[in-house]
matplotlib code that plots the C-alpha trace (Angstrom):
import matplotlib.pyplot as plt

x = [0.0, 1.7, 0.4, 0.8, 3.2, 3.2, 7.3, 8.6, 12.0, 14.0, 17.0, 18.9, 22.8, 23.5, 22.2, 19.4, 16.6, 13.2, 10.2, 7.6, 5.1, 5.4, 1.9, 2.7, 2.7, 6.1, 6.3, 10.4, 11.9, 15.4, 14.7, 12.6, 15.8, 18.1, 16.4, 15.2, 18.5, 20.8, 22.8, 22.9, 19.6, 17.5, 14.8, 15.4, 13.2, 12.8, 12.7, 16.1, 19.8, 20.7, 19.7, 18.5, 19.8, 21.4, 18.7, 15.0, 12.7, 9.7, 7.5, 4.4, 3.3, 0.4, -1.7, -3.5, -0.9, -0.7, -3.2, -1.0, 1.9, 2.5, 3.1, 4.3, 3.5, 5.4, 7.1, 8.4, 11.4, 12.9, 16.3, 16.9, 20.2, 21.4, 23.6, 20.4, 20.6, 19.0, 20.8, 19.9, 19.8, 20.7, 20.5, 20.1, 16.9, 15.4, 15.6, 14.0, 11.8, 10.4, 10.2, 7.7, 5.7, 5.0, 4.0, 2.0, 0.0, 0.5, 1.4, 4.1, 3.3, 2.9, 4.9, 7.7, 6.6, 7.8, 7.7, 9.6, 11.3, 11.6, 14.7, 16.1, 18.7, 16.1, 13.7, 14.9, 13.2, 12.9, 11.8, 11.1, 12.5, 10.9, 7.8, 7.2, 7.9, 4.8, 3.0, 5.8, 8.9, 11.2, 13.9, 13.3, 15.8, 15.2, 17.6, 17.0, 18.3, 20.7, 21.3, 24.7, 27.8, 29.2, 33.4, 32.5, 33.8, 30.5, 28.5, 30.5, 30.6, 34.4, 35.9, 34.6, 38.3, 38.4, 37.7, 38.7, 38.1, 39.9, 41.4, 43.5, 44.7, 46.4, 43.9, 44.6, 47.1, 44.5, 44.6, 40.9, 38.6, 36.1, 32.6, 29.3, 26.1, 23.2, 25.7, 29.9, 31.8, 35.8, 36.9, 40.7, 41.3, 43.7, 45.4, 43.5, 40.1, 40.7, 44.2, 43.3, 41.8, 39.0, 38.0, 41.1, 41.8, 38.2, 37.3, 39.9, 38.9, 35.0, 35.4, 38.7, 38.1, 38.4, 34.1, 32.7, 29.2, 31.5, 32.0, 31.1, 34.6, 35.1, 37.8, 37.7, 40.1, 40.3, 38.6, 38.0, 34.9, 34.9, 35.4, 35.4, 34.0, 34.1, 32.4, 32.3, 28.8, 28.5, 25.5, 26.0, 29.6, 31.0, 30.8, 27.9, 27.7, 26.9, 26.4, 24.5, 25.8, 29.0, 28.9, 28.0, 31.1, 33.4, 32.3, 32.6, 35.7, 37.0, 35.3, 37.4, 40.4, 39.9, 39.4, 35.9, 33.7, 30.5, 28.5, 27.6, 30.3, 30.1, 30.9, 31.0, 30.5, 30.5, 26.8, 27.0, 27.0, 25.8, 25.6, 27.0, 26.6, 27.8, 27.4, 27.9, 24.8, 23.6, 24.5, 22.6, 21.9, 20.8, 20.7, 18.5, 16.0, 14.3, 11.4, 12.3, 9.3, 6.6, 5.6, 4.4, 6.2, 4.3, 6.0, 5.0, 3.1]
y = [0.0, 3.5, 6.9, 10.1, 12.9, 16.3, 17.5, 20.8, 21.9, 24.4, 25.9, 28.7, 29.6, 26.3, 24.0, 22.0, 20.5, 18.1, 19.9, 17.2, 18.2, 16.6, 14.8, 12.9, 9.7, 8.9, 6.2, 4.9, 9.0, 7.9, 6.1, 7.9, 10.4, 7.9, 7.0, 10.7, 12.9, 11.0, 12.5, 10.3, 8.5, 11.0, 12.8, 14.8, 18.0, 19.7, 23.3, 22.1, 21.9, 19.2, 15.9, 14.8, 17.2, 17.7, 16.3, 16.5, 19.1, 17.4, 20.8, 21.6, 24.6, 25.9, 28.5, 29.8, 32.0, 33.7, 36.3, 37.0, 39.8, 38.9, 34.8, 34.4, 31.5, 28.7, 26.0, 22.7, 21.6, 18.3, 17.8, 13.9, 13.8, 11.1, 9.2, 8.0, 11.0, 13.8, 17.4, 19.2, 22.4, 23.8, 27.9, 27.3, 25.0, 27.5, 29.9, 27.6, 26.4, 30.1, 31.0, 27.4, 28.6, 32.3, 31.1, 28.1, 30.7, 33.2, 35.9, 38.3, 39.8, 43.2, 43.5, 41.0, 37.5, 37.0, 33.5, 31.0, 27.8, 25.2, 22.6, 20.3, 22.8, 25.4, 27.9, 30.4, 33.4, 34.4, 37.6, 36.8, 40.3, 40.5, 39.3, 39.1, 35.7, 34.7, 34.6, 33.5, 31.3, 34.6, 34.6, 35.8, 37.6, 35.5, 36.7, 33.9, 34.5, 31.6, 31.7, 32.2, 30.2, 28.3, 26.9, 25.8, 21.8, 20.4, 22.6, 21.4, 18.9, 18.0, 14.5, 14.1, 15.0, 18.2, 20.9, 24.1, 25.3, 23.9, 26.7, 27.2, 23.4, 20.6, 17.6, 15.7, 17.4, 20.7, 23.5, 24.6, 25.9, 24.3, 25.8, 24.6, 27.3, 24.4, 21.6, 21.4, 22.5, 22.9, 25.8, 26.1, 29.5, 29.3, 31.3, 30.0, 27.5, 26.9, 25.8, 22.8, 19.5, 19.5, 15.9, 15.1, 16.6, 16.7, 13.1, 12.9, 15.5, 15.0, 11.7, 12.5, 11.2, 14.8, 15.4, 12.2, 13.1, 14.3, 17.6, 19.8, 21.0, 24.8, 26.4, 30.0, 32.5, 35.8, 38.2, 41.5, 41.9, 39.6, 35.8, 33.1, 29.3, 26.0, 23.4, 19.5, 18.2, 15.4, 13.8, 14.9, 12.8, 15.5, 18.9, 21.4, 24.4, 26.6, 26.0, 28.6, 27.3, 26.7, 30.8, 32.1, 29.2, 30.9, 34.9, 33.6, 32.7, 35.1, 37.9, 35.6, 36.0, 39.9, 40.1, 41.5, 43.4, 43.1, 44.9, 42.6, 40.5, 38.8, 35.0, 33.2, 29.6, 28.5, 28.7, 32.5, 35.3, 35.5, 38.0, 37.1, 39.2, 38.1, 39.6, 38.5, 37.4, 36.8, 35.6, 36.8, 34.6, 36.5, 34.7, 33.8, 31.2, 30.2, 27.6, 25.9, 23.1, 21.4, 17.7, 14.1, 11.1, 7.7, 6.2, 2.5, 1.4]
z = [0.2, -0.8, 0.5, -1.2, 0.8, -0.5, -0.7, -1.1, -1.8, 0.1, 0.3, 2.3, 0.6, -1.3, 1.3, 0.7, 2.5, 1.1, 3.5, 4.1, 6.9, 10.2, 10.5, 6.8, 6.8, 6.8, 8.9, 8.7, 8.1, 8.2, 5.7, 3.5, 4.0, 3.0, -0.1, -1.1, -0.5, -2.1, -4.4, -7.7, -7.0, -4.9, -5.6, -9.4, -10.4, -13.7, -11.6, -9.6, -10.3, -8.0, -7.2, -3.4, -0.6, 2.5, 4.5, 5.3, 7.3, 9.2, 10.0, 11.4, 12.1, 15.2, 13.0, 16.2, 17.6, 13.7, 15.0, 18.9, 18.3, 21.7, 21.0, 17.1, 15.1, 16.6, 13.7, 14.8, 13.4, 12.9, 11.0, 9.3, 7.8, 5.3, 7.5, 9.8, 12.6, 13.7, 13.9, 16.5, 15.1, 11.6, 10.3, 7.0, 8.0, 10.3, 7.6, 5.5, 7.9, 8.6, 5.0, 4.9, 7.8, 6.5, 3.3, 5.1, 7.1, 4.8, 6.6, 6.5, 2.9, 4.1, 7.3, 8.1, 9.0, 12.7, 13.7, 16.8, 14.8, 17.6, 17.6, 20.0, 20.4, 21.5, 20.3, 17.7, 17.0, 13.2, 10.7, 7.3, 6.3, 2.8, 1.6, -2.0, -1.4, 0.7, -2.6, -5.1, -5.5, -4.8, -2.4, 0.7, 3.5, 7.1, 10.1, 13.4, 16.7, 17.1, 20.8, 22.6, 21.2, 23.9, 24.4, 27.5, 27.2, 28.6, 25.8, 22.8, 24.4, 24.7, 26.3, 30.1, 30.7, 29.6, 31.9, 30.0, 26.5, 23.3, 21.8, 18.8, 19.8, 17.4, 16.4, 14.3, 12.4, 12.2, 14.2, 15.8, 18.4, 19.7, 19.7, 19.8, 18.2, 18.6, 17.4, 17.4, 15.7, 15.5, 13.5, 11.8, 10.5, 7.3, 5.4, 2.2, 2.6, -1.4, -0.7, 2.1, 0.9, 3.9, 2.6, 3.5, 6.7, 7.8, 9.1, 11.4, 13.2, 13.0, 14.8, 16.8, 20.4, 22.2, 19.9, 21.5, 19.7, 16.8, 15.3, 12.2, 10.7, 9.4, 7.2, 7.5, 6.0, 6.6, 2.8, 2.1, 3.7, 6.5, 5.9, 3.4, 5.1, 3.7, 5.9, 6.3, 8.1, 10.3, 9.3, 5.9, 5.5, 3.3, 2.2, 2.0, -0.3, 3.0, 6.8, 8.9, 12.4, 11.0, 10.1, 13.5, 14.6, 12.3, 13.2, 17.6, 16.7, 15.1, 17.8, 20.4, 18.5, 18.4, 15.0, 14.8, 16.8, 18.0, 14.8, 11.3, 9.1, 6.2, 6.2, 2.4, 1.8, -1.4, -1.7, -1.0, 1.3, 5.2, 7.6, 11.1, 14.2, 17.6, 21.0, 25.1, 25.0, 21.6, 17.8, 15.0, 11.3, 8.3, 4.8, 1.8, 1.9, -1.2, -2.5, -5.4, -6.1, -4.9, -5.8, -4.4, -3.7, -2.7, 0.2, 1.2, 3.8]

ax = plt.figure().add_subplot(projection="3d")
ax.plot(x, y, z, "-o")
ax.set_aspect("equal")
plt.show()
């Protein structure tokens, strides 16, 4: 027996996701994600340049809160990754979830849409800043409050015997700083992100004993107006076109090193620029989100 499931494709700076309503009858979400996110054999569509995706966002929205300015709509987000894991947080995914919810609720066409995206890492207040996209497939700009980055060993987390932050230390031959921006990141500042073989250097760091839950591995290099970025993502087990939490990690580490202040800075992953602001209490991520297409898939039961 097959059920029909509505699927949409979104991306934020090239970090792409399949979006599925949380109440859709997908009994085995991990198998669904592995099948349809495969870059060679996964979901393809004439309106999308790429086959597959970096993950599946299962989303739900509480429409009753839409009318209350003091209580914005809450969007539940669970991010399933191709390796069978769930990512606690995904900055680009949150932007896509906010845009999806604004479209579903039909809000924000005249004024910015305020929403709260609820992730396993906590609530992320989001604003869809420009809203012609509510009635079209145009790109929208979304700003997300990302919480406070933490270098604390227990928050990253680091191995149980670590009592001090991991800052500018060599891990498997790569000098990194560890920070949690919703998920763990090991950030390495290098002269040129393109001069490093990320696929070679990242896996040993990603699986290093000091990171008991694994880590994303981020390369960053100073650029004229900010920083270049490349990220090897755990769960995807490869490089992605963009990583929002990774861009925030670059901003947080750069600020800790005294390279930037509290203002907005541009971080450039391969998929396009993101704007980052980090203060003592909070970090912000601003960047594009775009809907590519909608289709239906048959799901076996």
